[in-house]
Rosetta silent file (secondary structure, phi, psi, omega in degrees, C-alpha in Angstrom):
SEQUENCE: MKRRNAVKSILLFSLGTGIIFSCTDKYKAVRDLTLDHFKPTNSELDIIEQLSNMIVPLKTIPELENHTPLPFIFTMLDDIYAPQDRIAFMDGYQNFNEWVAATHQKTFTQMDEKERLDFVSSLNSRQDGIDKRMQNFFDIVKKESIKYLKTSEYYQRKVHYYEMAPGRFKGDVLLSELKNANQI
SCORE:     score description
SCORE:     0.000 S_00000001
   1 L     0.000  -36.124  179.758  -29.704    2.364   38.893 S_00000001
   2 H   -67.762  -33.169  178.268  -31.964    3.284   35.972 S_00000001
   3 H   -65.712  -41.637  179.200  -29.780    6.299   35.193 S_00000001
   4 H   -61.557  -43.398  177.284  -26.682    4.105   34.936 S_00000001
   5 H   -64.410  -37.059  178.535  -28.408    1.790   32.518 S_00000001
   6 H   -65.558  -44.657  178.576  -29.643    4.752   30.503 S_00000001
   7 H   -63.424  -42.825  178.171  -26.151    6.284   30.315 S_00000001
   8 H   -62.205  -41.784  178.620  -24.671    2.885   29.457 S_00000001
   9 H   -65.335  -41.540  178.522  -27.223    2.384   26.680 S_00000001
  10 H   -63.484  -45.080  179.155  -26.587    5.852   25.235 S_00000001
  11 H   -61.886  -47.019  179.303  -22.831    5.264   25.235 S_00000001
  12 H   -62.704  -39.960  178.991  -23.125    1.871   23.580 S_00000001
  13 H   -63.526  -46.313 -177.918  -25.539    3.251   20.978 S_00000001
  14 H   -67.608  -37.656  176.390  -23.241    6.159   20.118 S_00000001
  15 H   -65.596  -42.464  179.302  -20.181    3.931   19.885 S_00000001
  16 H   -63.188  -43.886  178.213  -22.034    1.458   17.695 S_00000001
  17 H   -67.202  -34.340  178.435  -23.293    4.100   15.299 S_00000001
  18 H   -65.653  -41.331  178.914  -19.836    5.639   15.150 S_00000001
  19 H   -67.156  -44.794  179.448  -18.292    2.311   14.192 S_00000001
  20 H   -62.089  -40.736 -179.673  -20.971    1.601   11.590 S_00000001
  21 H   -66.008  -38.166 -178.872  -20.542    5.073   10.085 S_00000001
  22 H   -71.199  -19.400 -179.585  -16.760    4.685    9.861 S_00000001
  23 L   -85.423   -5.810 -176.347  -17.145    1.382    7.992 S_00000001
  24 L   -73.095  -31.863 -178.877  -19.162    2.883    5.139 S_00000001
  25 L  -109.513  112.619 -177.066  -16.154    4.350    3.269 S_00000001
  26 L   -74.493  -11.790  176.984  -13.397    1.822    2.594 S_00000001
  27 L  -107.484   28.217 -179.418  -11.028    4.627    1.629 S_00000001
  28 H   -61.401  -35.123  179.094  -11.524    6.622    4.830 S_00000001
  29 H   -61.616  -38.364  178.925   -7.824    6.248    5.659 S_00000001
  30 H   -73.338  -40.044 -178.557   -6.858    8.009    2.446 S_00000001
  31 H   -68.963  -25.699  179.782   -9.504   10.710    2.865 S_00000001
  32 L   -79.116  -13.488  177.822   -8.334   11.442    6.430 S_00000001
  33 L   -70.241  146.179  175.408   -4.838   12.281    5.202 S_00000001
  34 L   -93.473   82.783  179.493   -4.022   15.961    4.795 S_00000001
  35 L   -91.268  131.191 -179.383   -2.875   15.766    1.168 S_00000001
  36 L   -86.176  -26.786 -168.954   -1.928   19.016   -0.477 S_00000001
  37 L  -116.281   -8.699 -172.786   -1.752   17.787   -4.079 S_00000001
  38 L  -126.654  138.976  171.833   -4.185   14.863   -4.485 S_00000001
  39 L  -140.016   70.109 -176.127   -7.959   14.450   -4.405 S_00000001
  40 L   -74.688  151.996  176.184   -8.567   11.011   -5.978 S_00000001
  41 L   -88.670  171.583  179.502  -12.044    9.612   -6.558 S_00000001
  42 H   -61.790  -40.903 -179.350  -13.206    6.169   -5.455 S_00000001
  43 H   -65.246  -37.923  178.008  -12.795    4.735   -8.962 S_00000001
  44 H   -68.788  -39.944  177.090   -9.222    6.036   -9.184 S_00000001
  45 H   -64.916  -36.607  176.747   -8.443    4.620   -5.749 S_00000001
  46 H   -59.833  -44.621 -179.590   -9.918    1.264   -6.853 S_00000001
  47 H   -63.531  -46.066 -179.368   -7.522    1.169   -9.824 S_00000001
  48 H   -64.429  -40.998  179.759   -4.481    2.014   -7.720 S_00000001
  49 H   -66.150  -41.616  178.599   -5.448   -0.549   -5.082 S_00000001
  50 H   -62.914  -42.585  178.668   -6.009   -3.270   -7.701 S_00000001
  51 H   -62.661  -47.009 -178.443   -2.652   -2.525   -9.329 S_00000001
  52 H   -62.190  -40.306  178.989   -0.910   -2.508   -5.967 S_00000001
  53 H   -70.321  -24.019  175.411   -2.531   -5.809   -4.946 S_00000001
  54 H   -78.294  -33.245  179.995   -1.406   -7.386   -8.203 S_00000001
  55 H   -73.319  -52.746 -179.306    2.156   -6.196   -7.667 S_00000001
  56 L  -124.562   99.335 -177.860    2.325   -7.115   -3.948 S_00000001
  57 L   -75.896   81.258 -179.386   -0.547   -9.472   -2.981 S_00000001
  58 H   -64.128  -26.479 -177.837   -0.899   -8.408    0.642 S_00000001
  59 H   -65.373  -19.375 -179.471   -4.218  -10.275    0.943 S_00000001
  60 H   -84.217  -12.782  177.009   -2.347  -13.592    0.819 S_00000001
  61 L   -93.845  116.630 -175.039   -0.331  -12.800    3.964 S_00000001
  62 H   -54.258  -39.029 -178.989   -2.549  -13.512    6.997 S_00000001
  63 H   -73.031  -17.644 -175.609   -1.061  -10.704    9.100 S_00000001
  64 H  -117.924   14.528 -175.285   -1.507   -8.130    6.325 S_00000001
  65 L   -65.250  -24.743  177.734   -4.848   -9.225    4.804 S_00000001
  66 L   -97.600    5.726 -177.891   -6.612   -6.077    6.083 S_00000001
  67 L   -91.294  151.312  172.937   -3.850   -3.668    5.073 S_00000001
  68 L  -135.320  136.656  179.971   -3.804   -1.366    2.094 S_00000001
  69 L   -81.576   -0.424 -175.354   -0.767    0.542    0.845 S_00000001
  70 H   -55.171  -52.145  179.290   -2.868    3.467   -0.447 S_00000001
  71 H   -59.374  -37.353  177.766   -2.296    5.867    2.496 S_00000001
  72 H   -64.419  -46.209 -177.709    1.438    5.117    2.345 S_00000001
  73 H   -61.135  -47.513 -177.625    1.624    5.678   -1.407 S_00000001
  74 H   -69.999  -34.738  176.159   -0.214    9.015   -1.283 S_00000001
  75 H   -64.655  -44.983  179.691    1.728   10.225    1.760 S_00000001
  76 H   -63.121  -44.383  178.531    5.026    9.439    0.087 S_00000001
  77 H   -62.694  -41.068 -177.142    3.950   11.121   -3.147 S_00000001
  78 H   -70.484  -35.311 -173.018    2.668   14.179   -1.341 S_00000001
  79 H   -96.011  -34.453 -167.113    5.695   14.626    0.916 S_00000001
  80 L  -110.976  -38.770 -173.513    8.702   13.330   -0.974 S_00000001
  81 L   -70.045  152.841  177.173    8.250   13.294   -4.741 S_00000001
  82 L   -70.751  157.511 -177.588    9.121   16.193   -6.985 S_00000001
  83 H   -59.410  -36.958  179.254    6.260   18.272   -8.501 S_00000001
  84 H   -68.458  -30.281  175.874    6.774   16.864  -12.010 S_00000001
  85 H   -72.377  -36.880  177.029    6.545   13.304  -10.627 S_00000001
  86 H   -64.082  -41.820  179.293    3.325   14.173   -8.770 S_00000001
  87 H   -65.129  -40.086  178.197    1.844   15.604  -11.980 S_00000001
  88 H   -64.869  -39.812  178.899    2.867   12.481  -13.919 S_00000001
  89 H   -66.103  -45.819  179.090    1.296   10.267  -11.258 S_00000001
  90 H   -59.492  -44.625  178.177   -1.925   12.293  -11.240 S_00000001
  91 H   -61.500  -35.952 -179.744   -2.081   12.159  -15.028 S_00000001
  92 H   -66.480  -49.765 -177.168   -1.486    8.415  -14.769 S_00000001
  93 H   -77.389  -21.752  178.911   -4.290    7.544  -12.383 S_00000001
  94 H   -80.422  -29.591 -176.652   -6.774    9.927  -13.925 S_00000001
  95 H  -111.156    8.242 -174.907   -6.259    8.591  -17.480 S_00000001
  96 H   -59.690  -48.529 -179.453   -5.317    4.984  -16.787 S_00000001
  97 H   -60.259  -40.137  178.298   -8.636    3.434  -17.831 S_00000001
  98 H   -63.378  -41.609 -179.926   -8.604    5.460  -21.093 S_00000001
  99 H   -64.600  -43.731 -179.802   -5.082    4.335  -21.913 S_00000001
 100 H   -66.955  -39.915 -179.206   -5.933    0.712  -21.272 S_00000001
 101 H   -63.630  -35.849 -179.110   -9.188    1.003  -23.293 S_00000001
 102 H   -67.063  -31.683 -177.848   -7.246    2.444  -26.260 S_00000001
 103 H   -98.560  -27.205 -174.389   -4.947   -0.557  -26.401 S_00000001
 104 H  -118.050    1.883 -178.956   -7.159   -3.429  -25.143 S_00000001
 105 L    59.148   16.752  175.995  -10.687   -2.247  -26.068 S_00000001
 106 L  -146.082  148.537  174.041  -11.614   -2.714  -22.373 S_00000001
 107 L   -78.164  166.705 -178.751  -10.996   -0.629  -19.274 S_00000001
 108 L   -62.364  -37.333 -179.152   -8.824   -2.066  -16.521 S_00000001
 109 L   -73.844  -22.631  178.315  -11.836   -2.655  -14.289 S_00000001
 110 L   -83.719  -15.998 -179.550  -13.671   -4.538  -17.079 S_00000001
 111 L   -69.341  149.793  173.243  -10.788   -6.950  -17.640 S_00000001
 112 L   -84.465  179.360 -172.143  -10.874  -10.403  -16.060 S_00000001
 113 H   -61.844  -41.847 -177.575   -8.096  -11.607  -13.755 S_00000001
 114 H   -68.205  -41.808  178.428   -5.957  -13.209  -16.479 S_00000001
 115 H   -63.868  -40.785  177.243   -6.125  -10.155  -18.771 S_00000001
 116 H   -62.482  -44.516 -179.791   -5.149   -7.892  -15.879 S_00000001
 117 H   -62.783  -41.034  177.326   -2.232  -10.136  -14.999 S_00000001
 118 H   -64.014  -43.728 -179.501   -1.008  -10.153  -18.633 S_00000001
 119 H   -62.960  -45.527  179.152   -1.372   -6.376  -18.809 S_00000001
 120 H   -65.421  -35.999  176.153    0.552   -5.817  -15.557 S_00000001
 121 H   -63.489  -38.807  178.419    3.228   -8.249  -16.753 S_00000001
 122 H   -68.930  -34.821  175.373    3.640   -6.232  -19.960 S_00000001
 123 H   -66.895  -40.256 -177.140    3.963   -3.030  -17.923 S_00000001
 124 H   -68.974  -32.633 -179.721    6.478   -4.700  -15.617 S_00000001
 125 L   -86.442   -1.674  176.792    8.588   -5.982  -18.541 S_00000001
 126 L    57.123   50.542 -179.955    8.545   -2.488  -20.116 S_00000001
 127 L   -68.036  154.827  178.732    7.425   -3.637  -23.545 S_00000001
 128 L   -67.652  154.527  177.909    7.575   -1.230  -26.482 S_00000001
 129 L    89.925   -2.136  179.264    4.453    0.669  -27.407 S_00000001
 130 L   -91.973  133.204 -179.592    3.428    1.478  -23.853 S_00000001
 131 L   -57.418  133.176 -178.261    2.792    5.136  -23.134 S_00000001
 132 H   -62.273  -35.136  178.199    5.625    6.619  -21.024 S_00000001
 133 H   -64.783  -40.952  177.221    3.141    8.379  -18.718 S_00000001
 134 H   -67.584  -37.854  178.605    1.403    5.105  -17.982 S_00000001
 135 H   -64.979  -41.911  177.611    4.769    3.419  -17.413 S_00000001
 136 H   -62.003  -44.248  178.082    5.800    6.163  -14.968 S_00000001
 137 H   -57.725  -48.778 -178.831    2.512    5.789  -13.093 S_00000001
 138 H   -63.424  -42.946  179.773    2.980    2.017  -12.853 S_00000001
 139 H   -59.526  -40.445  179.712    6.609    2.368  -11.762 S_00000001
 140 H   -69.017  -42.699  178.545    5.672    4.676   -8.881 S_00000001
 141 H   -63.221  -41.076  179.362    2.838    2.393   -7.683 S_00000001
 142 H   -63.308  -49.538 -177.367    5.197   -0.608   -7.880 S_00000001
 143 H   -60.478  -46.802 -177.060    8.037    1.123   -6.065 S_00000001
 144 H   -73.834  -29.790  176.198    5.879    2.448   -3.245 S_00000001
 145 H   -67.896  -41.938  178.108    3.917   -0.807   -2.828 S_00000001
 146 H   -67.030  -39.980  177.700    7.136   -2.753   -2.426 S_00000001
 147 H   -64.227  -36.889  175.952    8.477   -0.126   -0.055 S_00000001
 148 H   -61.487  -43.862  178.640    5.265   -0.391    2.017 S_00000001
 149 H   -65.511  -43.365 -176.687    5.735   -4.123    2.379 S_00000001
 150 H   -69.643  -22.337  178.221    9.430   -3.846    3.203 S_00000001
 151 L  -101.215    5.615  178.767    8.824   -1.251    5.916 S_00000001
 152 L   -75.912  153.988 -179.698    5.890   -3.056    7.493 S_00000001
 153 H   -60.200  -40.484 -179.458    6.282   -4.530   10.956 S_00000001
 154 H   -58.482  -49.470 -177.889    5.441   -8.000    9.654 S_00000001
 155 H   -65.408  -44.083 -177.306    8.259   -7.971    7.103 S_00000001
 156 H   -65.657  -35.271 -178.965   10.805   -6.474    9.471 S_00000001
 157 H   -89.704  -39.335 -172.514   10.082   -8.985   12.257 S_00000001
 158 H   -97.122  -27.234 -176.703    9.147  -12.190   10.438 S_00000001
 159 H  -106.814  -48.013 -173.543   11.068  -12.057    7.167 S_00000001
 160 L   -88.592  -16.746 -177.980   14.016   -9.704    7.623 S_00000001
 161 L    51.482   54.501 -179.255   14.547  -10.549   11.356 S_00000001
 162 L   -74.398  138.798  174.009   15.308   -6.958   12.239 S_00000001
 163 L  -126.543  141.642  178.897   16.646   -6.224   15.720 S_00000001
 164 L   -64.450  148.098  177.926   16.878   -2.847   17.341 S_00000001
 165 L   -67.329  146.160    7.725   20.413   -1.450   17.680 S_00000001
 166 L   -89.749   10.204  178.786   22.838   -2.275   19.276 S_00000001
 167 L    91.326 -158.120 -178.361   21.707   -5.865   18.798 S_00000001
 168 L   -89.259  145.799  177.171   22.467   -8.741   21.110 S_00000001
 169 L  -113.535  123.075  178.024   25.202   -8.622   23.710 S_00000001
 170 L  -109.574   97.955 -174.994   26.973  -11.846   24.504 S_00000001
 171 L   -81.587  -35.730 -176.050   28.870  -11.189   27.699 S_00000001
 172 L  -109.236   82.784  178.444   29.900  -14.740   28.629 S_00000001
 173 L  -117.670  125.086  176.155   31.550  -16.207   25.539 S_00000001
 174 L   -75.261  144.447 -179.792   34.300  -18.738   25.861 S_00000001
 175 H   -65.387  -26.838  178.359   37.293  -18.211   23.602 S_00000001
 176 H   -71.032  -18.576  179.315   37.004  -21.825   22.510 S_00000001
 177 H   -83.181  -14.691 -179.703   33.515  -21.121   21.119 S_00000001
 178 L   -69.664  133.427 -179.627   34.773  -18.459   18.717 S_00000001
 179 L   -82.533  -29.634 -177.428   34.988  -19.680   15.141 S_00000001
 180 L  -115.130  121.508 -177.874   37.441  -17.050   14.000 S_00000001
 181 H   -67.381  -20.347 -178.713   40.594  -16.534   16.055 S_00000001
 182 H   -77.364   -5.057 -179.605   40.838  -12.993   14.680 S_00000001
 183 H   -78.271  -10.762 -176.803   37.708  -11.955   16.644 S_00000001
 184 L   -74.555    0.000    0.000   39.722  -11.717   19.867 S_00000001
């Protein structure tokens, strides 16, 4: 009986330490991806996540509050986008804070919530004077963040009301119930 308790204690301890260790890096999901072209740092991932959350506020949806589109964005970029688009995106996230500091005298992470919202609104409205590389970076983050939401299970089931093909079969339908006589 003492051996069983000892084995049980060892298993629980190892599982507990494994869970605690996995919670130390909030970008573990991105780091576990086998990306051929990207090696972003934590600060760069913070910027992309903040931008993405401003574009599509997933934290406000109860079913998606623990989701992040970062793994989806980087997988799509790594697998689907052309090499010149990947280079433009990399240039965008590596130099984003410098571009923002040049125009606003603050980095994106130093801005308060209202300043960030105004800045993202100006990027979204494509105002003149914005660097094309920064605009391309923003457009890719926006496009992939929206695509992440639209392909999520929550959106497909609760908003779009998606049903697997072939759909519903109504075998016992009276002809008098049909609204259009041409359906016969």
